C-alpha positions as a Python dict, from the first residue, in 0.01 Angstrom:
ca = {
    (1, 'X'): (0, 0, 0),
    (2, 'X'): (-107, -357, -63),
    (3, 'X'): (131, -635, -165),
    (4, 'X'): (-30, -657, -510),
    (5, 'X'): (51, -297, -599),
    (6, 'X'): (393, -279, -437),
    (7, 'X'): (661, -213, -696),
    (8, 'X'): (408, -134, -966),
    (9, 'X'): (393, 217, -1105),
    (10, 'X'): (129, 336, -1347),
    (11, 'X'): (272, 623, -1543),
    (12, 'X'): (-10, 812, -1705),
    (13, 'X'): (-24, 1159, -1851),
    (14, 'X'): (-261, 1384, -2034),
    (15, 'X'): (-158, 1444, -2393),
    (16, 'X'): (-94, 1799, -2501),
    (17, 'X'): (-320, 1923, -2781),
    (18, 'X'): (-144, 1957, -3114),
    (19, 'X'): (140, 1711, -3061),
    (20, 'X'): (-32, 1435, -3257),
    (21, 'X'): (-77, 1668, -3554),
    (22, 'X'): (284, 1784, -3538),
    (23, 'X'): (402, 1422, -3520),
    (24, 'X'): (207, 1329, -3834),
    (25, 'X'): (333, 1636, -4023),
    (26, 'X'): (697, 1563, -3934),
    (27, 'X'): (651, 1194, -4018),
    (28, 'X'): (499, 1285, -4357),
    (29, 'X'): (785, 1524, -4438),
    (30, 'X'): (1043, 1259, -4344),
    (31, 'X'): (869, 995, -4557),
    (32, 'X'): (849, 1230, -4857),
    (33, 'X'): (1217, 1318, -4812),
    (34, 'X'): (1315, 951, -4818),
    (35, 'X'): (1102, 889, -5125),
    (36, 'X'): (1268, 1180, -5309),
    (37, 'X'): (1618, 1064, -5211),
    (38, 'X'): (1551, 706, -5319),
    (39, 'X'): (1391, 816, -5646),
    (40, 'X'): (1689, 1039, -5723),
    (41, 'X'): (1938, 753, -5681),
    (42, 'X'): (1762, 522, -5930),
}
């Protein structure tokens, strides 16, 4: 291993299909929940 790359680690991975969609769905549900809670307290 050369001196330039010593101590450097490139952590890469292949994304699993479907996780991005699930993330957006959960994020949307959480945002809607917060909007409902804040609207109910006004």
